[in-house]
DOLODO-307222 format. One line per 10 residues: number of its first residue (from 0); their letters; for each residue x, y, z of C-alpha. Coordinates in Angstrom, 2 decimals. Each point is the difference from the previous one (the first is absolute). Layout:
<pts>
NUM) a) X:Y:Z  ...
</pts>
This chain:
<pts>
0) mpadaraara) -118.17:-103.21:-12.67  -2.50:-2.91:-0.75  -2.10:-1.30:2.90  1.49:-3.50:-0.06  3.57:1.42:0.24  -0.98:2.13:3.01  -1.54:-3.02:1.64  3.09:-2.13:-0.56  2.18:2.75:1.47  -2.20:0.20:3.07
10) vrraatpggp) 0.28:-3.76:0.51  3.81:0.13:-0.23  0.20:2.81:2.51  -2.32:-1.78:2.45  2.13:-3.11:-0.25  3.15:1.84:0.93  1.01:-0.73:3.71  -0.81:2.90:2.32  -2.82:1.38:-2.08  -0.04:2.55:-2.82
20) srrptaprrr) 1.64:2.71:2.09  3.24:-1.77:0.58  2.92:0.63:-2.31  3.18:-2.04:-0.32  2.74:1.57:2.05  3.29:0.90:-1.65  3.12:-1.86:1.24  1.93:1.95:2.66  3.08:1.62:-1.20  3.36:-0.10:1.82
30) gdnplrrlyg) -0.20:3.71:0.85  -3.37:-0.43:1.86  1.82:-1.06:3.16  -0.99:2.50:2.75  3.50:0.09:1.44  1.44:0.60:-3.48  -2.48:2.80:-0.62  0.87:1.55:3.38  3.70:-0.19:-0.76  -0.58:1.61:-3.39
40) rarrawdrpl) -1.94:2.87:1.55  2.69:0.54:2.62  2.71:0.01:-2.67  -1.92:2.44:-2.17  -0.55:2.27:3.00  3.70:-0.18:0.92  0.99:0.90:-3.58  -2.01:3.23:0.05  2.08:3.19:-0.34  -0.83:1.49:3.45
50) tayyvilgss) 0.17:-3.23:2.04  3.56:0.59:1.36  -0.90:3.63:0.81  -3.06:-1.03:2.07  1.80:-2.90:1.66  2.98:2.10:1.13  -2.21:2.82:1.23  -2.53:-2.23:1.75  2.48:-2.46:1.59  2.29:2.74:1.29
60) llitvlglvm) -2.95:1.97:1.40  -1.45:-3.07:1.75  3.44:-0.93:1.50  0.48:3.54:1.31  -3.47:0.27:1.54  0.16:-3.41:1.61  3.47:0.87:1.22  -1.30:3.13:1.68  -2.70:-2.05:1.79  2.58:-2.59:1.18
70) vysasmiqal) 2.52:2.70:1.03  -2.65:1.47:2.32  -0.92:-3.38:1.40  3.58:-1.27:0.43  1.48:3.21:1.48  -2.56:1.21:2.48  1.32:-2.13:2.89  3.63:1.05:-0.61  -1.06:3.64:-0.18  -1.82:-0.24:3.33
80) qldlaasyff) 3.08:-1.68:1.56  2.08:3.03:-1.11  -2.58:2.37:1.63  -1.19:1.19:-3.41  -3.47:0.17:-1.51  -1.28:-3.32:-1.33  -0.24:1.49:-3.52  3.53:1.58:0.09  1.59:-2.36:-2.52  -3.12:-0.16:-2.10
90) rkqftaavig) -0.12:3.79:-0.37  3.64:0.08:-1.07  -0.61:-2.75:-2.51  -3.17:1.66:-1.30  1.91:3.28:-0.54  2.65:-1.84:-1.87  -2.68:-1.72:-2.13  -1.56:3.32:-0.90  3.38:1.43:-0.99  0.71:-3.22:-1.90
100) avlllvamrm) -3.31:0.25:-1.84  1.03:3.45:-1.19  3.33:-1.36:-1.14  -1.81:-2.86:-1.82  -2.23:2.45:-1.86  2.99:2.15:-0.91  2.01:-3.01:-1.25  -3.07:-1.23:-1.87  -0.37:3.24:-1.92  3.68:0.67:-0.68
110) pvklhralay) 1.27:-0.77:-3.50  2.74:-2.59:-0.48  2.54:2.70:-0.97  -0.45:1.70:3.36  0.47:-3.23:1.85  3.25:-0.56:-1.81  1.10:3.56:0.71  -0.52:-0.61:3.72  2.20:-3.09:0.10  3.37:1.64:0.45
120) pmlavtvflm) -1.10:2.71:2.49  -1.83:-2.60:2.10  3.05:-2.25:0.04  2.29:2.85:1.01  -2.32:1.14:2.83  -0.45:-3.54:1.26  3.78:-0.60:0.11  0.52:3.26:1.86  -2.64:-0.87:2.59  1.43:-3.52:0.45
130) ilvqvpgigh) 3.38:1.56:0.66  -1.57:2.40:2.58  -1.36:-3.02:1.86  3.56:-1.06:0.86  0.92:3.50:1.36  -0.02:0.02:3.81  -2.71:2.22:1.38  -2.11:-0.17:-3.15  -0.63:-3.71:-0.53  -1.79:-1.93:2.65
140) avngnqnwiy) -0.17:-3.76:0.78  -3.24:-1.97:0.42  0.15:-3.66:1.07  3.75:-0.07:-0.54  -0.17:1.37:-3.60  1.28:3.56:-0.59  -2.05:1.01:-3.00  -2.31:2.74:1.20  -0.05:3.78:-0.07  -2.27:1.82:2.40
150) lggpfqlqps) -1.92:2.88:-1.59  -1.28:1.47:3.22  -2.77:-1.12:2.33  -1.35:-3.45:-0.64  1.09:0.00:-3.66  3.03:-1.89:-1.31  1.32:-1.02:-3.37  1.69:-3.18:-1.25  1.93:0.99:-3.16  0.75:-3.64:-0.91
160) efgklalvlw) -3.70:-0.56:-0.82  0.26:2.73:-2.66  3.15:-1.66:-1.33  -2.15:-2.79:-1.50  -2.00:2.49:-2.03  3.16:1.93:-0.99  1.72:-3.21:-1.24  -3.06:-0.99:-2.02  -0.35:3.37:-1.78  3.67:0.53:-0.54
170) gadllarkqd) 0.76:-3.54:-1.00  -2.95:-0.07:-2.44  1.06:3.29:-1.63  3.64:-1.16:-0.24  -0.89:-3.35:-1.64  -2.55:1.58:-2.31  2.58:2.52:-1.29  2.55:-2.74:-0.51  -2.56:-2.13:-1.81  -0.81:2.84:-2.34
180) krlltqwkhm) 3.68:0.21:-0.86  0.24:-3.84:-0.28  2.63:-0.26:2.71  -1.58:-2.68:2.14  1.52:-2.72:-2.18  3.33:0.73:1.75  0.29:-1.25:3.55  1.98:2.98:1.24  -2.72:2.41:-1.01  -2.61:-2.19:1.69
190) lvplvpvafm) 1.93:-0.06:3.27  1.56:3.53:0.06  -1.08:2.21:1.65  -3.17:-1.83:1.10  1.64:-2.62:2.25  2.60:2.39:1.64  -2.69:2.56:0.84  -2.26:-2.74:1.38  2.84:-1.37:2.10  0.69:3.52:1.28
200) llglimlggd) -3.64:0.24:1.17  0.30:-3.48:1.55  3.15:1.04:1.82  -1.64:3.14:1.43  -3.00:-2.09:1.19  2.24:-2.66:1.58  1.94:2.64:1.85  -3.16:0.48:2.00  -0.50:-3.72:0.42  -3.29:-0.28:-1.94
210) mgtaiilaav) 0.58:-3.26:-1.86  -3.73:-0.41:-0.81  -0.19:3.16:-2.12  3.32:-1.00:-1.61  -1.57:-3.31:-1.10  -2.90:1.84:-1.65  2.39:2.35:-1.79  2.01:-2.98:-1.25  -3.20:-1.62:-1.27  -0.77:3.22:-1.97
220) lfgllwlaga) 3.51:-0.05:-1.49  -0.41:-3.66:-1.13  -3.40:0.80:-1.38  1.39:2.80:-2.13  2.80:-2.21:-1.26  -2.42:-2.80:-0.84  -2.24:2.37:-1.95  3.00:1.39:-1.83  0.79:-3.49:-1.27  3.15:-0.69:1.96
230) ptrlfagvls) 1.71:-3.19:-1.05  -0.25:-2.94:2.38  3.71:0.10:0.80  -0.06:3.78:0.73  -3.14:-0.34:2.09  1.38:-2.92:1.93  3.31:1.83:0.61  -1.71:3.03:1.50  -2.26:-2.24:2.06  3.00:-2.00:1.28
240) vaaligfili) 1.80:3.12:1.13  -3.12:1.30:1.78  -0.57:-3.35:1.65  3.60:-0.16:1.19  -0.20:3.47:1.49  -3.29:-0.89:1.69  1.42:-3.20:1.39  2.93:1.89:1.54  -2.28:2.65:1.49  -2.27:-2.64:1.49
250) rtspnrmsrl) 2.83:-2.13:1.31  1.73:2.86:1.75  -3.11:1.23:1.80  -1.42:-2.05:2.93  -3.34:1.80:-0.28  -0.41:-1.09:-3.63  1.17:-3.53:0.76  -2.63:-0.24:2.74  -2.68:1.14:-2.45  1.15:-2.66:-2.44
260) aciaatdpgp) -0.28:-2.61:2.71  -3.66:0.98:0.64  -1.26:-1.26:-3.34  -2.85:-2.52:0.65  0.52:0.37:3.76  -2.76:-1.29:2.26  1.64:0.91:3.30  1.45:3.36:1.14  3.31:-1.70:0.65  2.80:1.01:2.39
270) gdqcwqavhg) -0.28:3.61:1.07  -3.28:0.28:-1.87  1.88:0.84:-3.18  -2.87:-1.33:-2.17  -2.73:1.64:2.08  -1.31:2.20:-2.80  -0.03:-2.75:-2.64  -1.75:-2.47:2.28  -2.67:2.40:1.15  -0.64:0.97:-3.59
280) iyalasggff) -0.81:-3.66:-0.68  -2.17:-0.07:3.11  -2.00:2.98:-1.30  -0.61:-1.64:-3.36  -0.88:-3.34:1.55  -2.55:1.45:2.40  -1.88:1.82:-2.74  -1.63:-2.96:-1.63  -1.90:0.49:-3.21  -1.89:3.16:0.75
290) gsglgasvek) 2.06:1.38:2.89  -0.83:1.09:3.53  -1.55:3.30:-1.21  1.33:3.43:-0.79  1.65:1.46:3.10  -0.08:-3.31:1.95  3.66:-0.96:-0.39  1.78:-1.36:3.05  3.54:0.11:-1.26  -0.02:3.79:-0.44
300) wgqlpephtd) -0.30:0.38:3.81  3.80:0.00:0.38  0.71:-3.56:-1.10  0.89:0.70:-3.63  2.62:2.70:-0.67  -0.65:2.43:-2.89  -3.63:-1.00:-0.47  -0.85:3.01:-2.20  3.16:0.07:-2.13  1.99:-3.11:-0.95
310) fifaitgeel) -2.48:-2.53:1.39  -3.33:1.62:-0.86  -0.73:-2.97:-2.25  -0.02:-2.27:3.08  -2.57:2.23:1.72  -2.02:0.01:-3.19  0.01:-3.83:0.08  -1.03:-0.03:3.65  -2.88:2.48:-0.37  -1.24:-0.71:-3.58
320) glagtlsvla) 1.13:-3.60:-0.30  1.13:-1.94:-3.00  -2.66:1.74:-2.11  1.54:3.41:0.83  3.59:-1.00:-0.66  -0.87:-1.71:-3.29  -1.91:3.13:-1.08  3.10:2.13:0.65  2.20:-2.47:-1.91  -2.47:-0.07:-2.91
330) lfaalgyagi) 0.07:3.80:-0.19  3.84:-0.02:-0.10  -0.07:-2.75:-2.64  -2.45:2.03:-2.15  2.18:3.13:0.40  3.17:-1.92:-0.95  -1.63:-1.70:-3.01  -1.39:3.31:-1.25  3.47:1.57:0.29  1.49:-2.81:-2.06
340) rvagrtedpf) -2.67:0.51:-2.65  0.84:3.72:-0.20  3.70:-0.77:-0.35  -0.60:-2.64:-2.58  -2.38:1.90:-2.32  1.83:3.28:-0.40  2.37:0.95:-2.80  1.72:2.75:2.03  3.17:-1.43:1.61  -0.12:2.50:2.91
350) vryaaggvtt) -3.57:-1.06:0.80  0.92:-3.66:-0.17  3.01:0.34:2.32  -1.81:2.36:2.44  -3.16:-2.14:0.18  2.10:-3.17:0.41  2.13:1.62:2.71  -3.02:1.21:1.97  -1.70:-3.40:-0.29  3.15:-1.77:1.17
360) witaqavinv) 0.41:2.39:2.91  -3.58:-0.40:1.33  -0.24:-3.74:-0.65  3.41:-0.80:1.51  -0.72:2.09:3.10  -3.41:-1.61:0.47  1.50:-3.53:-0.37  2.77:0.75:2.49  -2.38:1.45:2.59  -2.60:-2.75:-0.26
370) gavlgllpia) 2.71:-2.68:-0.14  1.45:1.29:3.24  -3.40:0.02:1.74  -0.67:-3.60:-1.20  3.39:-1.09:1.30  1.26:-0.93:-3.51  2.57:2.81:-0.20  2.14:1.80:2.57  -1.48:3.17:1.51  1.37:2.79:-2.21
380) gvplplfsyg) -1.78:2.93:1.61  -1.71:1.23:-3.19  -3.66:1.24:0.06  -2.78:-1.38:-2.09  -0.41:2.47:-2.92  -3.04:2.33:0.31  -1.17:-1.97:3.04  2.43:0.35:2.92  0.41:3.14:2.09  2.70:2.39:-1.19
390) gsallptmfa) -0.27:3.21:-1.98  3.54:-0.22:-1.42  -0.90:-3.30:-1.62  -3.52:0.99:-1.06  0.82:3.26:-1.87  2.49:-1.35:-2.60  -2.08:-3.11:-0.44  -3.13:1.97:-0.84  2.02:2.14:-2.39  1.19:-3.21:-1.66
400) iglliafarg) -3.65:-1.19:-0.26  -0.76:3.28:-1.72  2.78:-0.83:-2.49  -1.61:-3.34:-0.79  -3.43:1.63:-0.44  1.55:2.64:-2.32  1.63:-2.70:-2.06  -3.21:-2.04:-0.15  -1.95:3.07:-1.17  2.69:0.82:-2.53
410) eptaraalar) -0.48:-3.09:-2.17  -1.41:0.97:-3.41  -3.09:-2.25:0.40  -0.53:1.23:3.51  0.21:3.63:-1.11  -2.56:-0.66:-2.70  -2.35:-1.75:2.45  0.32:2.84:2.49  -0.74:2.60:-2.70  -3.08:-2.00:-1.14
420) qqrlfgrkra) -1.25:-0.13:3.62  0.48:3.70:0.42  -1.98:0.71:-3.16  -2.82:-2.26:1.10  0.01:1.51:3.43  -0.11:3.50:-1.47  -2.96:-0.94:-2.18  -1.87:-1.42:2.96  0.61:3.11:2.03  -1.17:2.18:-2.86
430) avrwntmrrr) -3.10:-2.11:-0.46  -0.80:0.19:3.72  0.48:3.74:0.01  -2.25:0.46:-3.11  -2.76:-2.14:1.48  0.19:1.89:3.27  -0.29:3.31:-1.87  -3.05:-1.32:-1.91  -1.74:-1.08:3.25  0.70:3.40:1.54
440) akarpsger) -1.38:1.71:-3.07  -3.22:-2.03:0.17  -0.44:0.75:3.70  0.08:3.77:-0.42  -3.26:1.95:0.10  -1.40:1.05:-3.37  0.75:3.66:0.50  3.60:-0.43:1.19  2.88:0.59:-2.42
</pts>
């Protein structure tokens, strides 16, 4: 380049604002918004093949562990009042959690064909046990509801809790077989025998007076019908019949009418009929944002009935505050959303119906329990899934979580991702073992073989 051209270029660069080192900036694009980039990353992360698998496994594990901590904190005073060890209820819940973890692993490893094969035997055994509950001398009543069978010692069984799992598996298998034969386009095949069998289970549950469990079972039935594509008229007809039966059962029971009257109650009322609902609100209100501290609840000292079962969410709000309760709700929301994703992405009709049924069951039960504690719904006497005390409720729920995990792992893209991870992990282990052998060989004395 000639000398005069270089000099002219140097003059032009020096005259540029900001000196020769500054370059004109490119105009910002629409996608450069930090919030938009964050949303894009979150969406890409959610669309990964193993996201649902990790979310279901992680959220259910966190709910169960936090539930064990809160069961110990909420039950110790009641255990001492019954002349028992402070950790009595915690030890029983921990034992049930260990057994439930085994069931979760078994369900997670079982193939779909074996799950379908267990549907009919599980339904038959559950119906038999629910009939035994009504036999005098075998069935026992707790809090006015006769739905328990004592197994000896401190152990007892509530067969109606297993009825939820039995209805999900059997109903999913039934609808899947009918869909394969293209029979679901006819309303009689969609209703029969699903609705009669579900109403039989509801009748056996209502014989014991447990309307809360019956509501959950009805929600599972409606969820299966919705997933099967029931027409609006058919769906509305079944819902109307169920609502009419529920209205009659509530209207003819003074106990249920009093529970209905305690919605949004701020005073215990005549005869302290709203005592539990009001003290649940007191517990939540006294917790503040971060709570009074783990183990520092006041309401569990005899003021709030059932602090470790139906109203454990109120004790959680009192001890862990709004931050703790919102964390629990966020975990349930993540679990429910991941279950919907599993049901929506599969091509197997059985997997879609079973995953949708399990998600409906856990979500509906959590909403009913939390709604009762908040005073937005009547007290139905149902536990918070994976969180409240009760082995009969924990075992089938953990088996159902194992079902969701198995379905999430069974997606083609998820199977490919897991296989790729196993290959990479195997290579890393082989590399570590080879490097270790090389270091050991170098460290040997020269004469050693």
